[in-house]
Each structure stands twice: as C-alpha cells, then as structure tokens.
C-alpha positions, -999 to 999 in steps of 0.1 A, spaced: -430 364 -889 -437 348 -860 -424 310 -855 -456 292 -856 -463 270 -826 -448 232 -833 -462 220 -800 -491 213 -828 -508 176 -827 -534 195 -854 -539 163 -875 -529 135 -861 -539 104 -848 -529 90 -813 -527 62 -797 -527 54 -759 -524 25 -738 -539 30 -706 -560 56 -712 -584 55 -680 -554 58 -660 -542 87 -640 -514 97 -668 -534 78 -696 -567 98 -695 -545 126 -687 -523 130 -717 -554 119 -741 -566 152 -726 -534 170 -733 -538 159 -769 -572 172 -774 -566 206 -763 -535 208 -786 -557 191 -814 -550 156 -822 -577 144 -849 -585 115 -837 -574 94 -798 -578 62 -802 -580 48 -764 -570 17 -740 -578 -3 -717 -581 -32 -701 -614 -52 -695 -620 -37 -660 -614 1 -672 -644 -2 -696 -667 23 -672 -639 49 -665 -625 44 -707 -662 53 -722 -665 78 -693 -632 99 -710 -644 93 -743 -677 109 -738 -662 141 -722 -637 147 -751 -664 138 -774 -685 170 -753 -653 188 -750 -646 186 -786 -679 189 -800 -676 175 -838 -642 180 -845 -620 150 -831 -630 113 -835 -625 97 -801 -633 61 -803 -620 29 -770 -603 2 -768 -605 -31 -741 -573 -48 -751 -548 -71 -726 -515 -52 -733 -500 -82 -723 -517 -100 -748 -496 -104 -788 -522 -113 -805 -545 -86 -794 -522 -62 -795 -524 -70 -832 -556 -72 -836 -559 -41 -823 -537 -23 -844 -549 -42 -876 -583 -25 -871 -574 9 -859 -560 25 -891 -531 50 -898 -514 59 -863 -493 96 -861 -482 85 -828 -490 63 -798 -484 65 -760 -475 35 -738 -493 45 -704 -504 5 -696 -486 -5 -656 -492 -21 -629 -477 -21 -597 -488 -45 -569 -475 -35 -536 -491 -63 -511 -465 -92 -521 -432 -99 -502 -407 -108 -528 -394 -126 -502 -416 -152 -487 -450 -152 -507 -443 -182 -519 -471 -165 -553 -448 -138 -561 -429 -152 -589 -462 -150 -602 -469 -114 -596 -440 -106 -611 -443 -124 -643 -475 -105 -641 -457 -72 -643 -437 -80 -663 -460 -89 -694 -477 -59 -686 -449 -34 -681 -422 -44 -707 -436 -74 -728 -470 -50 -732 -444 -19 -753 -426 -45 -772 -455 -61 -783 -472 -30 -790 -439 -18 -811 -434 -51 -829 -470 -40 -847 -467 0 -850 -429 6 -864 -437 -18 -892 -467 2 -900 -456 39 -889 -419 33 -915 -442 22 -944 -460 53 -943 -431 77 -936 -425 73 -899 -441 81 -868 -438 86 -833 -438 61 -801 -434 77 -761 -428 46 -737 -435 54 -698 -411 46 -677 -401 58 -641 -378 73 -616 -377 38 -599 -359 25 -633 -335 49 -628 -328 48 -589 -345 15 -577 -376 35 -566 -384 60 -539 -406 41 -518 -394 13 -494 -429 -10 -506 -427 -7 -544 -414 -43 -548 -385 -53 -568 -406 -66 -598 -418 -27 -608 -385 -13 -608 -369 -43 -630 -399 -39 -655 -394 -4 -657 -354 -3 -659 -366 -29 -687 -384 0 -704 -360 23 -702 -336 -2 -718 -362 -7 -745 -367 26 -757 -320 28 -760 -325 -5 -784 -356 5 -804 -347 40 -809 -318 32 -824 -333 8 -851 -364 26 -852 -349 60 -862 -336 48 -896 -369 42 -904 -383 75 -897 -398 62 -864 -390 78 -827 -394 59 -799 -388 78 -767 -397 79 -728 -406 95 -699 -392 86 -666 -418 98 -639 -414 102 -603 -440 97 -579 -472 111 -595 -503 113 -580 -530 85 -588 -545 64 -585 -514 37 -583 -496 61 -559 -529 66 -535 -518 36 -514 -482 40 -511 -465 65 -485 -441 89 -493 -419 109 -474 -426 140 -493 -406 157 -473 -375 146 -493 -387 158 -527 -373 196 -540 -404 205 -549 -422 190 -515 -450 168 -537 -463 147 -558 -463 154 -595 -498 157 -613 -509 139 -641 -507 166 -662 -474 176 -655 -462 140 -674 -492 145 -700 -474 178 -715 -440 160 -722 -458 127 -734 -482 153 -763 -447 172 -764 -436 138 -775 -459 133 -798 -455 164 -820 -437 180 -844 -420 205 -816 -396 167 -808 -388 159 -844 -354 157 -832 -356 138 -801 -347 95 -806 -340 81 -772 -347 103 -753 -360 96 -710 -374 129 -699 -366 128 -662 -396 145 -647 -396 142 -616 -399 173 -599 -361 174 -587 -355 146 -570 -333 125 -595 -309 149 -614 -291 121 -633 
C-alpha cells in the first residue's frame, strides 16, 4: 500500500503574519494549495489593500472550500497580538513572516538611527515573541501545534549586501536564538517551533538592494515560493519530529 502524503494541510487552521508581503503571500498560496481549511492572514494597516486582494484571490481559487480572513495588527504591540489571537479561534500552525529592513539610514552618522533600530527590533524580534506568548499556551492546551519563524541568512553570516544595516542583522540573529530557546520549552508541551533562514529573495524588500548575483552558486536570487513551500512543510504532519530546526534555504550561499 502506498504511503500517505504527509505534506498535507487538510483541515488545518493556519495564521500568517506579514501575509501581504512576498514570502507571506506565497506561503498563504502554498498552504491553500495543500488543503488548509482556514487561513488567517495578518498584516499592518498600510498593507490592507494588498491583504484584501490576496484574500479575494484565495477565495476565488478555493471556492467555498477554504475559510480566508484578513486582519490588521501591529505585530510590535503586545495588546494587538493578544486581541488578534483571542478573536480568531483555534490555530493549528502559524508562520511569522512580518519583518522590516530599512536601508536608508546610516548607523554611524544618522542621529535618528537608534529610533529606527528599536522599531526594527520591535517588529522583527518582539513581534514573534508576542505571537509565541499568545499561541504556545493555547496550542499546548489543545494538544500541540506548530510555529514557524522566518529568520535570515543575515542572522547566520552577517548579511550579504553592504547596505543592509546592523539592526536587521541583529534582529534576525535574535530570531534564530529565540527559535532555539522556545523550542526547548514548547516541545514538551507538544508545540513545535522551527524556522527558515532565507537567502536573498526577489521581493519588494530586496528590489532596491544591490546583490552581486555572481557570488551565488545558483547565480540568482530565490523566489518567494522557494521559501513558501518549506514553510508550509513545517506546518504539516510531515514535520512532526522537527523542533528547534532552522532550514537554510539560500541556494548554497551559506553552508553551516
């Protein structure tokens, strides 16, 4: 008898932050394709139109078989995270994609750089902490769940472009450490916390960043879908023995 395909999200209720962005939207599409029952798509107020368009797209493609909803949340706010999770019902898996990477500031000379540093940390690192704080106890009470956090190759090797600022690098390195810390505490409760460290991906975030593609073994940036499928996998039964893992998806640029 052939084995059942365990990379299957049938019946699963999945929440995604940063859902209107390149990786977030691609992950929502991948989860829908794999049969997710419910998608809770979350992003900032500035992304509302894009979020609504994504919801309409997924509903049109999934007909009546998928429950898709759009939610506005500042992930850096503890209270907004708490209100969001309290209002959306049971969640089987979550993917924390929300992130920012300001490039214009100069960490040496810009007098306002410290304020930008705190904002990057609030979104990129405190945001996943807020999400985990709300989700882990609820998932544990239901018997388990899966949380996926998007880190970065920058958190592995200090960045791949000279204009990427240290606040982004530090925040993503912090996400990796957070994954390991949370995994040790959540696994005994049946909650699996894992992550992905993408290399440079062709999204709006990297569109204005000069990358020397000749440095890359594959000679190109990655596509959002190439992160989305591993993220969907980590939300599936096929990843039932993954805990504290960070998948390096970077086309061979970093091997550690």
